[in-house]
Each structure stands twice: as C-alpha cells, then as structure tokens.
N, C-alpha and C positions, 0 to 999 in steps of 0.2 A: 426584456433581459432575464436570463435565468437567475434564480436564487438558490444557492447550494448551502444546505444546512450541514454542518460538520461538528465534531467534538474536538477535544484537545489534540493539537498537532503531535504532541509528544507520544501519545498512546494510540490514536485512532487510525489504524492501518486501513480500515474500510473507507474512512473519509478521504484518505490520501488518493485513492484510485481515481474517482471522478475529478477531484481537484486538480491533480497533475495532468489528467487528460485534457480538460478544458483549458488549462493554462498553456500547455505545450502546443495545442492547436490554435491558440489565439482566439478562443471563443469567449466573448464577454460574459461575466457573471458576477453577481454580488454574493459574497460569502457571509454567513452568519454562524457564529460559534456559540455552542452551548456546552459548557464543561460537563464531564462526567460527575455524577453525584455519588456520595458514599452509599453503596448498596445498589444492587440491580434494580430493585423496584423504584428507588428514587430517581435513577437515570431514566427509567421507562416513563415515569410521570412527567419529567421535564421534557423529554423528547416527544412525547405525545402531543405537545402543543403544535408541532409542525409535521410529525411523521405518524402515519396510521399504525405502524408496527412498534412505535416507541424506540426505534433504533436509528442510527445514522449510518450512511449519509441519506439525505432526502433532497430531491430536486423539485422546485416549484417553477412552473412555466405558465404564468397567468393563472388560470383556474385548473390547470393540470398538475397533479402531484405524482411524482415518480419516485418510488423507493427501491432500495437494494442497488448496490453498485453495478451489477451486471445489467440490470434493467435500465439504469441510467445511461450506461454506455450504448445500449441498443437504441434508446430513445434519441440520444444525441446523434447517433449515426443516421437516423431517419431524416435529420434536418441539416447535417453538415458533412461534407466530404472529409475523408482522411482518418476517420475513427478506426476503420479496419482497412487492411491492404486492398488495393485495387485488383491485384492478381488473385484469381479464384483459389488457386492451390495455397498460396500464402494466407489468404483469408480463412480458409478452412482450418489450416494449422493454427493460426492465431486464435480463432474462436475456441478451438479444442483446448489449447494451452491455457487460455484465460478461464475457461470453465473448469479445468482441472485445478487451477489455483483457487477458484471460487468455492469448490466443494471438497477439496482435499488438503493434504499437507497438515494433518491434525497435529502430528508430533512437533513439527516446526513451530506451529502456532503456540502450542502449550508450553514447550520448553524454551522458546525464544519469543516471548510476547514483545510487541513493538514498544520500545522505549528509546526514542531517538537520542536522548541526551546522556546516556550512560555507556560505559564500557565495562563489560563483565566477563569473567572467565568461568565457563560452565563447570559445574562439579563433575559432570559425566556426559557422555554421548551415548544414550541408550540406542539399541538397535533400530527402533522405529525412527528416531531422529536421524541416525546415520543414513537410513534408507531415503528419507525425505531430502537430505542434503545431496545425496548422490543423484536423486531424481532431478533436482533443480539443475545440477551441472549437466546431466544428460540432456535435459530438455533445452536449456539455453544453448548448449553447443550444437544441438541439432538444428535449431532455428538459425543461428548465426552461420552455420555451414551451408545449409540448404538455400538460404535466401540472400546470402552475401553480406549481411550486416550493413551498417554498424549496429542496427537495432535487431530485435528478435525476429521480426518478420520482413526485414529488408532495409531499405535506405531511409525510411521515415519512422519516426516515433508513432506508434499506434496504441490501441487499447490494450494489447497484450503486454506491452512494456509498462503501461500504467498499472496493470494488475499485479505485476511482479515488483513494482517500485517499493512496497513495504518490505519485501524480502531483501532488497538491497540495503535498506536501513538495518534489518536484523543481522545481516552478514557483518556490517560495520560495528554494530553495538556489541555483538557476542564474539567478534573476532573469529568467525567461522573460517576454517581453512578451505580454500577453493583452488581449482586448477587455474592455470595462467589465463586461459581464454575467459573463464567465468569472472575472475578477478578484474580483468581488463574491462569487461562489460559493467561490473559494479562501479568502477571508477568513472566510466563514461556517463552513467546515469547520475551518479552523485555530483558530477560537474554541470549538469543541466541547470540553467538559471532558476527554473521553477523548483527543482529539488533543493537548491541552495536557499531559496526564499522560504520554503517550508521548514527546512532544518534550522535556519537562523531564527525564525519565529518560534519554533519548538523550544529552542534553548532559552528564549526570553520569557517563556510562559512561567508564571509563578504558581499556577494551579498544581496541586499534588493530590492525586487520588490514592488513598491508602490501599485500596484493593489492588490497583495496578502495581503500586510500589512493592507490596508484599509478594505478589505473584512473581515479579521480576527477581527479587532478592532471594527467593527460595531456590532459584536455578543455579546459583553459584556465588563467586566472590566478586564484590564490586571493586573495580580497579579505578574508575574515574566517574565523577558526576559533573558534566560540563554545563549543566543548567545554572541559571541565576539562582542565588540563594533565596 
C-alpha cells in the first residue's frame, strides 16, 4: 500500500492534489502528516526525513520514492486506471491544464495562499491576479463545455480536477467572484466527500505556522476564522 506524506491540511495545496486524487479514485493509501516548521530551512530539515527534496507531497511505494505532485499523478496512472481520461483528446487537454496549474498562476498563489479555514476580503486585485482569475474561468469553462462535465475533462473526476482542487478552496477562502458555471463547479467539488473530509480535518488542526498566517493576513481583511481555537 502507498504511503503519502503531506503537511498541514489548512495550508498545503500541493499535498491536497495527490491526496484527493487517491481518495476519489478509491486507491488505498496510508497518510503521514508532518506539520510545517517555522522557517523554510526548518521545514526542509523535517521533510528530508521522507522526501529527497525536503518538500511535500512525497509518495512511498515499497522501496520506490516518488516526489512532486505531478510525478506522483503520473506514477499512480501507470498502476491504476482513471487517473487521466480515457479519451485521447480529453486526456491531452487534462494533462495540459494540469501542467499549466503546476507551473503557472503565480499571482493567484502569492495573493491567495491556501488557508482553508479563513474567510478574507482582499485589499486589492492587482492586474496579474485578475488575469489569473480570468484564466481559471476560461480554462474551466472550456473543459466543461468541450467534454460535457460535470468534471473538467468529462464525466469522471480525474487528475486535472485534483490539480485545481486547491484553487476551489482559494475561491472559497478569498470570496473570489466567479461566473455562474465556474461557481457551480466550485460547489460541486466542495461537495465531494473527500473534499469535505480534508476541509473538516483542516478546521480541526491546532497547528499554526506564523509564516503562513502572516502571508495570508498581508493580503486583506480577515472576516472569519473558522478553525478551532
């Protein structure tokens, strides 16, 4: 059985990707959580115990170690059906969209860091962030329209949905305005049992990382903190 190493659910967008993919596809795995430590070097040291890069997520399969969320998705796809769409055209689109998320959307990441348990009003929407938000809507609508939904690449949840699951939480946390089709997709993903399990566990976490908290609060006005005290 796989062992998936992740960090705090509240903050770790990269950990969410393989976690929800494995969960939604019903692939058994054991999870191990190592919280973020104060300071990048401290987290690196803690994560190096299981990850060669000192980052999360990391998947262990016996004596095989797979790091980076995109690499984990491809590794799992070699052993299990359903990670990517069966249709070649949908599969090409899904891989491209997942890779775009993996390497892009810098403004969305920096202005809206993942923090599942808060609701925050942004101070401003800089042009780069506005472009990223517009691109998310364009991309999601393209997939939903081309492949018929209800998921981005067709009738089934696949890796491309997993890669955008952290964006769904960001839209909720920062109350980002979206068009009707995009917002419907957000609600659909939030309603998934696996997303609800992740979210409920995130709210119950008592860990607080000052670096992540400060990064979040610099972006705007805190409206609600739904996490346990």
